[in-house]
NUNU-545350 format. One line per 2 residues: number of its first residue (from 1); their letters; for each residue x, y, z of N, C-alpha, C. Coordinates in steps of 0.05 Angstrom, whole numbers, plus 5000, padded with zeros to 4 digits. Atoms other than C-alpha are relative to their C-alpha. Layout:
BEGIN
NUM> a> X:Y:Z:X:Y:Z:X:Y:Z; ... $
// end
This chain:
BEGIN
1> xx> 5011:4976:4975:8532:6774:7779:5018:4997:5022; 4986:4998:4978:8562:6795:7842:4980:4996:5019 $
3> xx> 5017:5007:4980:8524:6763:7888:5004:5015:5032; 4983:4976:4967:8564:6808:7955:4979:5020:4992 $
5> xx> 5018:4972:4998:8517:6867:7922:4976:4991:5004; 5028:5000:4991:8451:6834:7939:4999:5005:5031 $
7> xx> 5011:4994:4974:8465:6836:8015:5033:4994:5016; 4980:5017:4985:8520:6831:8067:5004:4972:4994 $
9> xx> 4997:5028:5003:8512:6761:8073:4977:4987:4991; 5023:5013:5024:8480:6727:8010:4998:4971:5009 $
11> xx> 4999:5031:4991:8502:6656:8042:4998:4998:5026; 4999:5002:4968:8485:6641:8106:5005:4969:5010 $
13> xx> 4985:5023:4993:8522:6586:8138:4992:4989:5026; 5009:5013:4973:8492:6536:8194:5020:4983:5007 $
15> xx> 4978:5013:4989:8542:6518:8239:4998:4976:5014; 5006:5026:4981:8556:6448:8280:4995:5013:5024 $
17> xx> 4999:5003:4979:8538:6440:8345:5005:4976:5019; 4998:5022:4984:8559:6393:8397:4982:4983:5005 $
19> xx> 5018:5010:4990:8526:6334:8419:4990:5002:5033; 4998:4987:4972:8497:6349:8490:4979:4984:5019 $
21> xx> 5014:5005:4980:8468:6318:8552:4988:5022:5022; 5007:4976:4976:8425:6367:8600:4983:4991:5022 $
23> xx> 5010:5007:4973:8394:6356:8663:5014:4987:5022; 4987:5001:4974:8402:6339:8732:5013:4966:5006 $
25> xx> 4978:5028:4996:8453:6282:8750:5015:4996:4965; 4983:4997:5031:8485:6301:8671:5027:4990:5009 $
27> xx> 4963:5002:4997:8556:6310:8699:5006:4975:5025; 4997:5014:4980:8552:6248:8745:5014:4979:4974 $
29> xx> 4990:5019:5024:8563:6211:8671:5021:5003:4994; 4972:4986:5024:8631:6250:8652:5018:4974:4996 $
31> xx> 4974:5019:5001:8672:6187:8670:4990:4978:4975; 5000:5017:5021:8635:6141:8629:5002:5009:4973 $
33> xx> 4997:4986:5032:8630:6189:8573:5026:5001:4990; 4965:4998:5006:8704:6201:8575:5009:4977:4993 $
35> xx> 4989:5026:5002:8716:6131:8570:4989:4993:4976; 5010:5005:5023:8673:6122:8513:5008:5015:4978 $
37> xx> 4986:4990:5015:8711:6177:8478:5025:4990:4999; 4976:5007:4998:8769:6141:8489:5030:5014:5014 $
39> xx> 4983:4989:4978:8806:6182:8545:5020:4982:5010; 4986:5015:4982:8866:6158:8575:5016:5017:5014 $
41> xx> 4996:4985:4971:8894:6216:8605:5000:5032:4986; 5006:4974:5006:8868:6286:8607:5011:5021:5019 $
43> xx> 4991:4985:4995:8876:6346:8617:4971:5022:5009; 5020:4991:4994:8822:6385:8661:5008:5031:4999 $
45> xx> 5003:4968:5004:8818:6467:8647:4975:5014:5021; 5019:4980:4977:8787:6508:8704:5010:5024:5010 $
47> xx> 4990:4967:4990:8790:6581:8737:5007:4981:5030; 5001:5014:4971:8792:6529:8805:4973:4996:5017 $
49> xx> 5032:4998:4989:8717:6546:8828:5010:5000:5030; 4996:5002:4975:8746:6564:8891:4969:5005:5019 $
51> xx> 5020:5002:4987:8696:6550:8946:4980:4977:4993; 5022:5024:5004:8664:6491:8917:5014:4972:5002 $
53> xx> 4995:5021:5000:8682:6421:8908:4994:4984:4972; 5006:5003:5029:8671:6409:8836:5014:4993:4986 $
55> xx> 4976:5010:5010:8735:6403:8808:5005:4971:5015; 4987:5027:4992:8752:6342:8856:4981:4979:5000 $
57> xx> 5020:5016:5004:8683:6316:8849:5006:4989:4978; 4999:5015:5029:8691:6308:8768:5029:4985:4997 $
59> xx> 4974:5020:5007:8759:6289:8776:5003:4971:5009; 5010:5031:4988:8742:6233:8824:4983:4977:4976 $
61> xx> 5015:5009:5021:8693:6209:8769:5019:4992:4977; 4977:5007:5025:8743:6211:8710:5014:4978:5014 $
63> xx> 4976:5014:4984:8793:6174:8759:4986:4974:4997; 5023:5030:4993:8741:6116:8770:5002:4983:4975 $
65> xx> 5001:5012:5028:8740:6101:8695:5028:4985:4995; 4974:5007:5002:8812:6091:8701:5018:5020:4977 $
67> xx> 4982:4985:5012:8833:6147:8664:5020:5023:5020; 4982:4984:4987:8887:6192:8686:4998:5026:4997 $
69> xx> 5014:4978:4997:8873:6263:8703:5030:5024:5007; 4988:4979:5000:8923:6328:8704:4979:5019:5000 $
71> xx> 5020:4979:4993:8888:6396:8727:5019:5029:4996; 4992:4977:5000:8913:6459:8704:4971:5025:5006 $
73> xx> 5027:4989:4987:8863:6511:8747:5008:5027:4999; 4991:4969:4998:8893:6581:8729:4990:5014:4976 $
75> xx> 5016:4988:5023:8847:6601:8677:4985:5022:5004; 5010:4975:4991:8829:6673:8686:4969:5018:4984 $
77> xx> 5025:4987:5013:8766:6711:8675:5010:5018:4976; 4989:4995:5033:8772:6736:8597:5019:4991:4994 $
79> xx> 4974:5007:5006:8827:6687:8583:5016:5016:4981; 4982:4987:5009:8887:6707:8569:5017:4978:4976 $
81> xx> 4987:5017:5019:8933:6681:8504:5026:4984:5025; 4975:5016:4986:8990:6656:8567:4987:4980:5008 $
83> xx> 5006:5024:4986:8937:6620:8597:4992:4969:4982; 5001:5026:5014:8924:6579:8531:5029:4986:4999 $
85> xx> 4970:5016:5003:9001:6565:8520:5008:4991:5029; 4995:5007:4978:9012:6553:8592:4981:4964:5001 $
87> xx> 5011:5021:5001:8957:6499:8586:5010:4978:4977; 4984:5023:5017:8989:6467:8522:5020:4991:5008 $
89> xx> 4974:5005:4978:9053:6467:8558:4995:4968:5014; 5007:5027:4982:9023:6421:8615:4990:4979:4977 $
91> xx> 5014:5020:5015:8984:6387:8563:5020:4973:4984; 4983:5016:5020:9047:6367:8518:5017:4985:5016 $
93> xx> 4981:5010:4981:9092:6357:8578:4986:4981:5016; 5015:5021:4989:9042:6302:8606:4993:4982:4979 $
95> xx> 5009:5015:5013:9030:6271:8550:4970:4989:4992; 5039:5005:5004:8950:6277:8544:4995:4998:4974 $
97> xx> 5005:5004:5028:8907:6261:8494:4971:5013:5001; 5027:4994:5004:8840:6294:8512:5001:5027:5023 $
99> xx> 5004:4979:4980:8813:6357:8549:4968:4998:5013; 5019:4996:4986:8759:6369:8602:5001:5026:5010 $
101> xx> 4998:4971:4982:8736:6444:8615:4979:5002:5016; 5013:5001:4971:8700:6459:8677:5000:5031:5010 $
103> xx> 4998:4968:4985:8664:6528:8695:4980:5017:4976; 5019:4986:5021:8637:6581:8644:5020:5008:4985 $
105> xx> 4984:4993:5027:8661:6612:8582:5034:5004:5007; 4967:4999:5000:8731:6625:8604:5009:4979:5000 $
107> xx> 4988:5030:5006:8743:6554:8616:5003:4990:4974; 5007:5017:5025:8715:6531:8560:5011:5016:4975 $
109> xx> 4989:4994:5022:8745:6581:8513:5031:4995:5003; 4970:5004:5006:8818:6575:8531:5002:4969:5000 $
111> xx> 4999:5027:5009:8804:6499:8526:5000:5000:4972; 4997:4997:5021:8785:6507:8463:5017:5008:4977 $
113> xx> 4974:4991:5015:8843:6550:8441:5019:4983:5009; 4968:5022:4989:8890:6501:8477:4995:4979:4972 $
115> xx> 5000:5027:5024:8861:6447:8426:5011:5010:4980; 4987:4988:5026:8876:6491:8367:5023:5001:5004 $
117> xx> 4970:4997:5002:8942:6502:8388:5010:4972:5004; 4992:5033:5002:8955:6429:8400:5000:4987:4977 $
119> xx> 4999:5018:5027:8936:6402:8333:5021:5022:4977; 4982:4983:5022:8984:6464:8300:5026:4995:5017 $
121> xx> 4977:5012:4989:9041:6435:8342:5009:5029:5017; 4994:4977:4985:9049:6496:8387:5002:5023:4999 $
123> xx> 5003:4974:5010:9036:6554:8346:4982:5016:5015; 5017:4988:4980:9011:6613:8385:4975:5008:4996 $
125> xx> 5021:5000:5005:8941:6618:8392:4993:5037:4991; 5007:4981:5013:8943:6691:8375:4997:5006:4969 $
127> xx> 4996:5002:5027:8957:6674:8298:4968:4989:4998; 5026:5005:5018:8885:6646:8293:4975:5014:5014 $
129> xx> 5024:4982:4994:8845:6705:8308:4985:4998:4973; 5020:4998:5027:8783:6709:8255:4985:4973:4995 $
131> xx> 5019:5019:5008:8750:6661:8219:5015:4975:4985; 4991:5024:5016:8771:6581:8205:5027:5003:4995 $
133> xx> 4968:4996:5011:8843:6601:8213:5017:4974:5004; 4985:5037:4994:8859:6521:8230:5006:4999:4972 $
135> xx> 4989:5011:5027:8901:6490:8181:4995:4966:5002; 5008:5030:4998:8889:6422:8212:4975:4996:5016 $
137> xx> 5029:5002:4986:8816:6406:8228:4998:4981:5024; 4993:5025:4978:8832:6349:8275:5008:5016:5028 $
139> xx> 4981:4992:4978:8851:6367:8346:4982:4979:5018; 5000:5016:4979:8840:6332:8414:4971:4994:5008 $
141> xx> 5033:5004:4979:8767:6302:8448:4992:5029:5019; 5001:4983:4977:8741:6355:8495:4968:5000:5004 $
143> xx> 5029:5001:4981:8679:6352:8546:5004:5023:5011; 5002:4976:4975:8660:6414:8574:4969:4999:5013 $
145> xx> 5023:5009:4980:8617:6414:8632:5005:5031:5019; 5005:4965:4993:8588:6490:8650:4985:4994:5027 $
147> xx> 5012:4988:4978:8572:6515:8720:4986:5032:5003; 5009:4961:5003:8549:6588:8691:4981:4990:4980 $
149> xx> 5016:5001:5022:8486:6598:8656:5005:5026:4982; 4982:4971:5014:8518:6650:8608:5000:4998:4971 $
151> xx> 4982:4992:5023:8567:6646:8552:4990:4978:4975; 5005:5021:5024:8543:6580:8513:5021:4989:4989 $
153> xx> 4973:5001:5013:8618:6574:8497:4998:4960:5000; 5003:5027:5002:8602:6489:8515:4987:4993:4968 $
155> xx> 5013:5008:5021:8560:6493:8451:5009:5020:4970; 4987:4982:5026:8589:6552:8397:5023:4993:4990 $
157> xx> 4974:5002:5015:8643:6549:8347:5015:5025:5004; 4977:4970:4998:8674:6615:8378:5016:4994:5026 $
159> xx> 4982:4992:4968:8730:6627:8431:5002:5029:4998; 4983:4974:4999:8751:6692:8454:5019:5000:5029 $
161> xx> 4981:5002:4984:8818:6707:8480:5011:5028:4998; 4989:4966:5001:8853:6777:8502:5033:4994:4994 $
163> xx> 4972:4997:5005:8922:6787:8471:5015:5015:5011; 4981:4984:4987:8975:6813:8513:5029:5014:4993 $
165> xx> 4980:4999:5008:9022:6816:8471:5010:5032:4986; 4994:4973:5010:9020:6887:8439:5000:5030:5021 $
167> xx> 5003:4976:4978:9022:6961:8472:4974:5004:5011; 5033:5003:4981:8948:6959:8490:4988:4969:4991 $
169> xx> 5010:5027:4998:8910:6896:8500:4975:5000:4976; 5017:5008:5019:8867:6869:8446:4991:4968:5001 $
171> xx> 5010:5028:4998:8812:6821:8455:4992:4990:4970; 5010:5001:5032:8790:6779:8393:4984:4977:5008 $
173> xx> 5018:5022:5007:8741:6723:8375:5022:4982:4977; 4999:5020:5016:8764:6659:8344:4982:4984:4986 $
175> xx> 5021:5023:5003:8709:6624:8306:5011:4987:4976; 4990:5027:5010:8728:6558:8285:4989:4976:5002 $
177> xx> 5012:5017:4996:8691:6503:8268:5014:4975:5013; 4983:5019:4987:8743:6460:8292:5005:4997:5034 $
179> xx> 4995:5000:4971:8740:6483:8361:4972:4987:5014; 5022:5014:4989:8672:6455:8374:5007:4981:5014 $
181> xx> 4999:5017:4971:8669:6414:8440:4988:4961:4986; 5016:5024:5006:8652:6340:8432:4982:4990:5013 $
183> xx> 5020:5008:4979:8610:6336:8487:4992:5020:5013; 5012:4976:4982:8572:6393:8528:4983:4976:5016 $
185> xx> 5021:5013:4972:8546:6371:8600:4989:5026:5008; 5022:4981:4991:8493:6414:8624:4976:4990:5030 $
187> xx> 5013:5013:4972:8472:6402:8702:4996:5021:5019; 5001:4976:4987:8432:6451:8735:5011:5006:5023 $
189> xx> 4995:5000:4972:8447:6430:8799:5035:5006:5010; 4970:4989:4998:8522:6453:8788:4995:5032:5002 $
191> xx> 5000:4978:4995:8496:6517:8785:4986:5010:5023; 5012:4993:4976:8469:6526:8855:5020:5012:5016 $
193> xx> 4977:4984:4991:8541:6551:8876:4996:5024:4990; 4995:4973:5010:8540:6608:8828:4993:5022:5016 $
195> xx> 4996:4980:4991:8554:6669:8863:4969:5016:4985; 5027:4984:5015:8488:6718:8860:5006:5012:4984 $
197> xx> 4987:4983:5023:8523:6773:8818:5011:4991:4971; 4990:5001:5025:8554:6727:8766:4973:4987:4988 $
199> xx> 5025:5006:5015:8487:6690:8757:4985:5025:4987; 5009:4978:5021:8453:6757:8739:5018:5013:4981 $
201> xx> 4985:4987:5024:8512:6782:8695:4999:4986:4976; 5000:5011:5028:8512:6718:8658:4968:4999:4988 $
203> xx> 5032:4996:5008:8433:6719:8657:5000:5023:4975; 4999:4986:5019:8446:6780:8615:5020:4995:4975 $
205> xx> 4978:5016:5027:8503:6744:8571:4980:4989:4982; 5019:5017:5011:8441:6697:8554:4990:5020:4978 $
207> xx> 5019:4973:5007:8395:6763:8540:5007:5009:4972; 4980:4993:5021:8451:6789:8491:4999:4976:4976 $
209> xx> 4993:5027:5025:8462:6718:8455:4975:4997:4980; 5027:4996:5012:8387:6719:8441:4989:5024:4985 $
211> xx> 5006:4982:5022:8370:6788:8415:5014:5005:4988; 4981:4992:5030:8426:6801:8377:5003:4978:4975 $
213> xx> 5013:5014:5022:8415:6746:8323:4970:5002:4993; 5031:5000:5009:8341:6759:8326:5002:5024:4985 $
215> xx> 4991:4971:5010:8367:6836:8300:5017:5000:4977; 4980:4998:5011:8425:6817:8261:4998:5002:4970 $
217> xx> 5007:5002:5026:8434:6833:8191:5007:4973:4987; 4998:5020:5011:8453:6765:8179:4973:4981:4999 $
219> xx> 5029:5006:4998:8380:6748:8193:4994:4973:4987; 4998:5028:5001:8385:6674:8199:4973:4984:5005 $
221> xx> 5029:5005:4992:8310:6649:8192:5006:4972:5024; 5000:5019:4987:8330:6581:8233:5005:5000:5032 $
223> xx> 5001:4990:4973:8359:6620:8289:4976:5016:5014; 5024:4978:4984:8296:6669:8304:4981:4988:5020 $
225> xx> 5021:5017:4975:8246:6621:8337:5024:4997:5022; 4988:5004:4969:8293:6599:8388:5018:5021:5010 $
227> xx> 4991:4977:4979:8322:6667:8405:4982:5012:5018; 5020:4990:4990:8252:6692:8416:4997:4978:5029 $
229> xx> 4998:5025:4975:8246:6626:8463:5019:5009:5026; 4986:4995:4986:8312:6646:8497:4995:5023:5028 $
231> xx> 5010:4980:4992:8283:6712:8512:4979:4997:5020; 5019:5004:4980:8226:6690:8550:5003:4984:5018 $
233> xx> 4980:5013:4971:8264:6646:8590:5005:5011:5017; 4988:4985:4985:8306:6686:8609:4987:5024:5022 $
235> xx> 5016:4979:4977:8258:6739:8635:4985:4990:5015; 5020:5021:4977:8211:6684:8671:5020:4990:5020 $
237> xx> 4989:5006:4982:8270:6660:8703:5024:5007:5012; 4973:4991:4991:8332:6698:8716:4997:5021:5024 $
239> xx> 4998:4989:4970:8303:6740:8772:5003:4979:5025; 5003:5015:4977:8292:6678:8816:5024:4979:5001 $
241> xx> 4981:5009:5001:8351:6644:8792:5028:5013:5019; 4980:4983:4982:8395:6706:8822:4988:4991:5027 $
243> xx> 5007:4986:4960:8358:6711:8890:4992:4974:5011; 5006:5022:4987:8335:6637:8898:5018:4977:4986 $
245> xx> 4988:5014:5021:8402:6598:8872:4999:4971:5002; 5008:5025:5002:8377:6529:8895:4975:4991:4987 $
247> xx> 5023:5005:5018:8313:6544:8855:5006:4978:4972; 5000:5015:5021:8311:6480:8809:4989:5007:4975 $
249> xx> 5014:4995:5023:8258:6499:8757:5012:5029:4990; 4984:4973:5008:8296:6576:8754:5021:4996:4985 $
251> xx> 4970:5011:5003:8370:6541:8747:4991:4987:4972; 5001:5012:5028:8338:6494:8693:4993:5027:4975 $
253> xx> 5011:4985:5019:8300:6545:8659:5025:5018:4990; 4971:4995:5014:8371:6581:8653:5019:4990:4987 $
255> xx> 4983:5020:5011:8408:6526:8634:4997:5002:4968; 5015:5003:5022:8359:6514:8577:5003:5027:4978 $
257> xx> 5002:4979:5031:8361:6585:8548:5032:5004:5002; 4961:5000:5002:8444:6585:8555:5004:4986:4977 $
259> xx> 5005:5026:5016:8435:6522:8516:4999:5011:4969; 5010:5000:5034:8394:6547:8454:5002:5026:4999 $
261> xx> 4987:4971:5013:8420:6623:8454:5022:4998:4987; 4966:5010:5010:8489:6592:8435:4989:4990:4970 $
263> xx> 5010:5014:5028:8448:6551:8382:4989:5025:4984; 4999:4979:5021:8428:6619:8356:5011:5017:4993 $
265> xx> 4976:4987:5017:8480:6659:8346:5023:4990:4997; 4985:5018:5011:8519:6601:8335:5000:5015:4964 $
267> xx> 5000:4994:5022:8495:6616:8268:4981:5030:4987; 5017:4972:4998:8447:6678:8279:5020:5027:4996 $
269> xx> 4979:4978:4991:8511:6724:8293:4990:5019:5021; 5007:4978:4977:8520:6779:8343:5004:5033:4991 $
271> xx> 5001:4967:5012:8528:6858:8341:5017:5010:5022; 4984:4978:4981:8557:6910:8385:5001:4997:5028 $
273> xx> 5005:5003:4966:8531:6896:8457:5032:4981:5001; 4978:5013:4990:8585:6838:8446:5029:5021:5001 $
275> xx> 4980:4983:5011:8634:6887:8403:5013:5017:5034; 4993:4975:4978:8633:6940:8463:5008:4978:5026 $
277> xx> 4993:5013:4971:8633:6882:8518:5027:4990:4998; 4978:5004:5010:8693:6857:8486:5032:5024:5004 $
279> xx> 4988:4978:4994:8723:6920:8485:5011:5014:5030; 4996:4986:4983:8715:6945:8549:5009:4975:5021 $
281> xx> 4987:5014:4991:8741:6882:8580:5027:4996:4989; 4967:4994:5003:8809:6888:8545:5005:5019:5011 $
283> xx> 4984:4985:4993:8823:6944:8573:4991:5004:5033; 5004:5009:4976:8785:6938:8643:5006:4967:5009 $
285> xx> 5004:5031:4992:8788:6859:8652:4977:4995:5012; 5020:5004:4983:8718:6861:8670:4983:4980:4989 $
287> xx> 5015:5025:5010:8668:6811:8670:4984:5002:4970; 5009:5002:5038:8640:6793:8595:4966:5012:5014 $
289> xx> 5031:5005:4996:8560:6780:8630:4999:5032:5007; 5005:4973:4984:8569:6852:8670:5005:5020:4976 $
291> xx> 5002:4980:5024:8593:6885:8601:4980:5004:4987; 5016:5011:5010:8540:6853:8566:4974:5023:5007 $
293> xx> 5032:4991:4980:8480:6879:8623:5006:5033:4985; 4999:4967:4996:8508:6954:8618:4993:5013:4975 $
295> xx> 5007:4991:5029:8516:6955:8538:4974:4996:4995; 5024:5012:5013:8452:6922:8521:4979:5016:4990 $
297> xx> 5021:4976:5000:8397:6975:8536:5013:5026:4983; 4985:4979:5022:8443:7035:8494:4998:4985:4978 $
299> xx> 5001:5014:5025:8451:6979:8442:4970:4995:4988; 5028:5006:5013:8382:6959:8432:4983:5022:5000 $
301> xx> 5003:4977:5004:8363:7039:8435:5002:5002:4972; 4989:4989:5023:8411:7049:8380:4989:4985:4966 $
303> xx> 5014:5015:5017:8386:6995:8336:4969:4997:5002; 5020:4996:5004:8314:7005:8342:4997:5012:4980 $
305> xx> 5012:4991:5022:8302:7048:8285:5003:4986:4976; 5002:5017:5022:8324:6993:8242:4980:4982:4997 $
307> xx> 5024:5023:4996:8279:6943:8268:4980:4999:5017; 5024:4994:4992:8222:6968:8299:4980:4975:5004 $
309> xx> 5015:5026:5003:8185:6905:8284:5012:4977:5017; 4989:5026:4990:8233:6851:8311:5003:5008:5027 $
311> xx> 5004:4996:4971:8245:6895:8376:4969:4999:5015; 5031:5004:4992:8166:6892:8381:5000:4974:5010 $
313> xx> 5008:5028:4992:8166:6816:8381:5023:4995:5028; 4990:5002:4979:8228:6820:8431:4977:5007:5025 $
315> xx> 5019:4988:4975:8179:6868:8476:4986:4974:5010; 5018:5018:5004:8129:6815:8465:5008:4970:5017 $
317> xx> 4992:5028:4987:8172:6756:8492:5013:5003:5030; 5000:4985:4971:8194:6802:8549:4972:5003:5017 $
319> xx> 5019:4994:4987:8126:6802:8572:4984:5024:4996; 5017:4974:4998:8097:6866:8548:4973:4998:4982 $
321> xx> 5028:5008:5016:8024:6864:8526:5003:5019:4976; 5008:4987:5019:8008:6890:8462:4982:5021:5003 $
323> xx> 5013:4979:4989:7948:6927:8481:4996:5020:4978; 5011:4981:5020:7935:6965:8414:5023:5017:5002 $
325> xx> 4972:4991:5007:8014:6991:8418:5012:4999:4978; 4991:4999:5029:8046:7009:8357:5022:4985:5001 $
327> xx> 4980:5011:4998:8110:6973:8335:5024:5008:5023; 4980:4985:4985:8154:7032:8363:4986:5003:5029 $
329> xx> 5007:5004:4967:8115:7034:8434:5007:4973:5012; 5001:5026:4990:8119:6965:8438:5027:4992:5006 $
331> xx> 4963:4994:4994:8202:6967:8425:5008:5018:5020; 4989:4982:4973:8204:7025:8475:4996:4992:5031 $
333> xx> 5009:5014:4971:8165:6980:8531:5020:4981:5000; 4981:5027:5002:8215:6918:8513:5020:5014:5019 $
335> xx> 4975:4993:4986:8270:6965:8531:5001:5006:5034; 5005:4992:4967:8244:6991:8595:4990:4970:5013 $
337> xx> 4995:5028:4987:8233:6918:8613:5021:4989:5002; 4976:5005:4998:8303:6906:8600:5003:5017:5019 $
339> xx> 4987:4978:4987:8328:6958:8635:4988:4993:5035; 5009:5004:4973:8278:6940:8696:5007:4970:5008 $
341> xx> 4987:5034:4996:8303:6863:8693:5029:5010:5008; 4977:4989:4999:8372:6902:8698:5001:5002:5036 $
343> xx> 5001:4989:4982:8360:6938:8755:4989:4975:5024; 5010:5017:4979:8321:6882:8790:5017:4973:5014 $
345> xx> 4986:5016:4991:8379:6837:8794:5028:5014:5009; 4975:4986:4982:8426:6892:8819:5028:5002:4985 $
347> xx> 4967:4994:5026:8472:6903:8754:5003:5034:5006; 4999:4969:5009:8497:6977:8749:4998:5008:4987 $
349> xx> 5013:4978:5029:8473:7026:8703:5028:5001:4987; 4983:4991:5009:8541:7043:8682:5027:4985:5008 $
351> xx> 4977:5007:5000:8609:7030:8679:5021:5021:5031; 4992:4982:4978:8631:7090:8726:4984:4985:5032 $
353> xx> 5014:5008:4980:8578:7059:8785:5015:4964:5006; 4980:5020:5002:8625:6995:8781:5014:5005:5034 $
355> xx> 4985:4998:4982:8650:6991:8852:5014:4988:5020; 4981:5019:4990:8707:6961:8905:4981:4986:5020 $
357> xx> 5011:5016:4988:8649:6937:8947:4993:4976:4987; 5000:5018:5009:8622:6890:8901:5016:4991:4975 $
359> xx> 4976:5007:5017:8672:6886:8853:5022:5007:5003; 4977:4992:4996:8740:6888:8879:5029:5006:4981 $
361> xx> 4982:4990:5022:8778:6902:8811:4981:5009:4980; 5015:4996:5026:8762:6924:8742:4987:5028:5013 $
363> xx> 5012:4984:4983:8736:6992:8780:5016:5028:4975; 4989:4978:5015:8745:7060:8740:5022:5021:5015 $
365> xx> 4970:4983:4980:8819:7093:8754:5008:4978:5007; 4979:5020:4989:8842:7025:8765:5018:4974:4986 $
367> xx> 4983:5017:5019:8849:6983:8707:5030:5013:4981; 4975:5003:5010:8913:6972:8671:5002:4990:4974 $
369> xx> 4996:5013:5030:8931:6960:8598:5015:4974:5008; 4990:5024:4990:8951:6888:8600:5033:5000:5002 $
371> xx> 4966:5000:5005:9033:6905:8580:5008:5029:5010; 4990:4971:4998:9036:6978:8588:5004:5021:5027 $
373> xx> 4996:4993:4981:9019:6995:8650:4988:5028:5005; 5011:4966:5010:8975:7058:8628:4975:4996:5022 $
375> xx> 5019:4998:4988:8919:7072:8677:4966:5006:4984; 5021:4998:5015:8850:7069:8653:4976:5013:5017 $
377> xx> 5004:4983:4987:8809:7127:8667:4969:5005:4995; 5032:4991:5008:8741:7129:8627:4995:5023:4996 $
379> xx> 5000:4967:5006:8764:7200:8596:4990:4996:4973; 4998:5001:5029:8759:7220:8525:5020:4981:4987 $
381> xx> 4974:5016:5018:8823:7184:8503:4986:4966:4997; 5001:5030:4992:8802:7117:8536:4967:4990:4984 $
383> xx> 5021:5006:5012:8724:7126:8504:5016:4995:4971; 4989:4999:5026:8762:7137:8436:5014:4963:4987 $
385> xx> 4989:5027:5007:8806:7075:8443:4981:4976:5002; 5018:5018:5001:8747:7034:8464:4988:4998:4972 $
387> xx> 5009:4991:5032:8706:7059:8398:5020:4981:4978; 4983:5007:5028:8764:7041:8354:5002:4969:5011 $
389> xx> 4998:5019:5001:8767:6975:8383:4973:4983:4997; 5020:5009:5003:8697:6964:8381:4996:5000:4961 $
391> xx> 4998:5006:5034:8699:6979:8300:5010:4977:4993; 4975:5023:5016:8756:6921:8293:4985:4977:5009 $
393> xx> 5009:5022:4985:8708:6871:8327:4986:4982:4977; 5017:5015:5021:8681:6810:8292:4978:4993:5004 $
395> xx> 5023:5006:4986:8622:6814:8321:4980:5027:4980; 5009:4974:5007:8610:6885:8288:4985:5000:4977 $
397> xx> 5008:4999:5024:8596:6867:8219:4962:4985:5001; 5024:5010:4999:8529:6831:8243:4983:5020:5015 $
399> xx> 5026:4976:4994:8496:6894:8274:4985:5011:4977; 5016:4989:5025:8437:6915:8240:5004:5029:4990 $
401> xx> 4999:4971:5008:8452:6991:8241:5030:5005:4991; 4977:4988:4999:8514:7016:8214:5017:5012:5010 $
403> xx> 4980:4994:4983:8571:7023:8251:5027:5020:4995; 4978:4987:5005:8619:7084:8247:5011:5017:5032 $
405> xx> 4990:4984:4978:8661:7122:8296:4983:5018:5013; 5018:4975:4995:8617:7182:8302:4974:4990:5012 $
407> xx> 5025:5010:4993:8556:7135:8312:5000:4985:5023; 4993:5020:4976:8587:7087:8361:5006:5012:5027 $
409> xx> 4979:4981:4980:8634:7138:8406:4975:5009:5022; 5020:4985:4983:8565:7168:8437:4990:4973:5022 $
411> xx> 5012:5025:4994:8539:7093:8451:5021:4996:5024; 4979:5002:4976:8604:7078:8488:5004:5018:5029 $
413> xx> 4989:4984:4984:8613:7141:8526:4975:4998:5024; 5021:4999:4988:8539:7136:8548:4999:4972:5019 $
415> xx> 4995:5031:4986:8556:7059:8572:5018:5015:5029; 4978:4991:4973:8616:7090:8625:4979:5018:5010 $
417> xx> 5008:4982:4982:8579:7149:8647:4970:5011:4994; 5029:4992:4999:8510:7158:8627:4981:4985:5011 $
419> xx> 5022:5016:4980:8442:7135:8671:4979:5001:4980; 5018:5008:5006:8390:7099:8644:4965:5009:5008 $
// end
């Protein structure tokens, strides 16, 4: 029997997640935990976290345990292949034996990718696009310390890198069980310094991470309950976390939501919210969470006809009361609730509304291809390029509704120019 004919995903795989320490004071244990893992000389990978003393604080805690520390603080948003290779070079030159990543998904993803490069003697990271391309499953130990509640990269088996070597930028996902961190440290106190707009954008990354596996073509039962709980937590806590940055309850709620959302998509898969986000940030270098926020309501509407019942469940988790509504009515009310949340936390409704005051780069007409110096205008040609990138993304096969150029292009165009 050709089991492949039974469904797109006849065999479902539950992927590993790392040990995690969560709660107030968790990051205080990093030096002790690093010593337990055998760290002697470690490379910290980070964007630098300008305006905070988090890097210096953690570095001191690690050094107190007698561990030498080298710092690579040049990780960019939407980490680039050269960030990974430069970090590998610094790691090798200093004979390091371990990694610590501090920050959000960019720092964690770049670090996970650098570990893969170390395990393969400096081979270029772009050789590992796709699924389980590692030939050596053993790589250096890695502690991930999160300062944003968004990507769940400290929890998942995926890392996302932008390949800058071609004529057009290409952002890809490496799914690899060998990239899973050794330990995830999540401390809500570290989120207090996260700026308002990043808190909001990261929160919509969480909402995308939960809603996509709940309706995914993979249909992974162990992910479903977790996904719904994450949607409930995000709806309950994101507004207060955004506007009351030192509200411990709200920050804790989003911390757990992030972690659980990564558990959900880790085995339950994603869809074209993420594919659109990857494509747009490849061309504009824009924030992943912002991209997800703008794409989410359009993709929900695109996918609803396939899964009205599941979207009705999502609506209930978003706080919509049934009150005799049909599944279709519930799904539509859930979409309205997501749009209201987007507006409440101050996220632009399309990419054309991204402006210089709140987003000093990545605005329409000023983006450039990574290598070719071509202006990004959001015109018909750009929409075509972005749509083609979406169709080739590793997250697209999990989308519940079949994706073609003709069906996806209007969704992309509406993300760029349409109003909700």
